[in-house]
C-alpha positions, 0 to 999 in steps of 0.5 A: 137261513136259520136251518142252514146255520143249524147244520153248520157242524155237519158241514164242517165235518166233511171238510179237511184242513188244506194248509198251515198258518202260524201267528206271531206277536209279543207282549203288550205294555200296560199304562196306569189306570184304564187302557185302550189299544187300537186296531185297524183293518186298513189305513186310507191314503193320506193317513200317517201310520203315526197318529195323534190320540186326544184323551182329555187334554193329553195328546199321545202318539201311537203307531197304527198297524194293519196286522197288529194292535197298537201300544196302549193309551190311557182312557180319560175320565170322560171315556172319550178318545179321539184320533186327531189331525193338526191343521191351521186354524183359519180364525186364529192366524199362526195357531193350530186346531184339531180335526177329529178323524175318529171318535170312540166312547168307552163305557165307565165299566170298561177298564181295558178296551180295544178300539177297532177302526174301519175306514168309512166308505165315504168320509163324513166331514173330517171323520175318516174312520168308524170306531167299534169298542170291544171290552177286553174282559172276556177276551183272554189269551189264546182266544179269537174274536170274530167280527162279521161286517158282511151281509151274510152269516159266517161259520168257524170251526176250531178243533171240535168247537164251532162258532157261529158269527151272524151277519153284522155281529161278533162272537168269541172263540174261548180257547181251552186252558193251555200250558203251551202252544197247540196246533188245531185245524180251523175252517171258515165257511160262509152262507152264499146269499144267492146259492143258498148253501154253505161254501168253504172260505178257507181251511188250514191249521193254526197255532193257538198260543196262550200269550196271544189273541187274534181278531178276524174281521169278515167283510163283503167282497167286490162281488156277491158270494165273495167274503174277505177276511182280515186278521189282527194279532193282539198280544196278552198284556204283561202282568204286573210283577 
């Protein structure tokens, strides 16, 4: 496996881009203090797109989108953020209580966090989502965050830069400093677990935009040797005037 991963650059060189794709998105607002955004790979049946977020004693409503990061919410002092649902409290007639659908804990040293929600294969009590916290300190404009949830290695090449994304791990493509948008070829490959060789997942041309970031999540497909990719746009926050 390691030997195959080492040869990824040579494999990439033999593949030509096939199609073109572009990104879209806009600026993302800030909130006072520490901030967190949500991104979701898919929304299970029965979950509303407008969710209630509990931080400390405050409830905030945000729209949960599959292909765009949400508006930001404030991170409370204890760093715990929950997605909740209101239900009748059987022990207090006429009152409501909150069920926790997902919970994220943001470390004290993280000022800006992205909470990525993955639907659990089977719900665990009231929990519907697994939450992964990504520190945004190293995720700059034009960058791409690759998260590999599959059981095999994935390789990405953007322009001359190769990025290895090992199974169950993540990696970031750091874009060069750009004054304006730039077109670059991009190639995705995965290591076939049965055939024991690298196979093309897709190839295209992308637009690297300094004011936008992108998250690419890789999942196992419905059969062996099939990988699914899910893309999420995450705009760069506006700078304070």
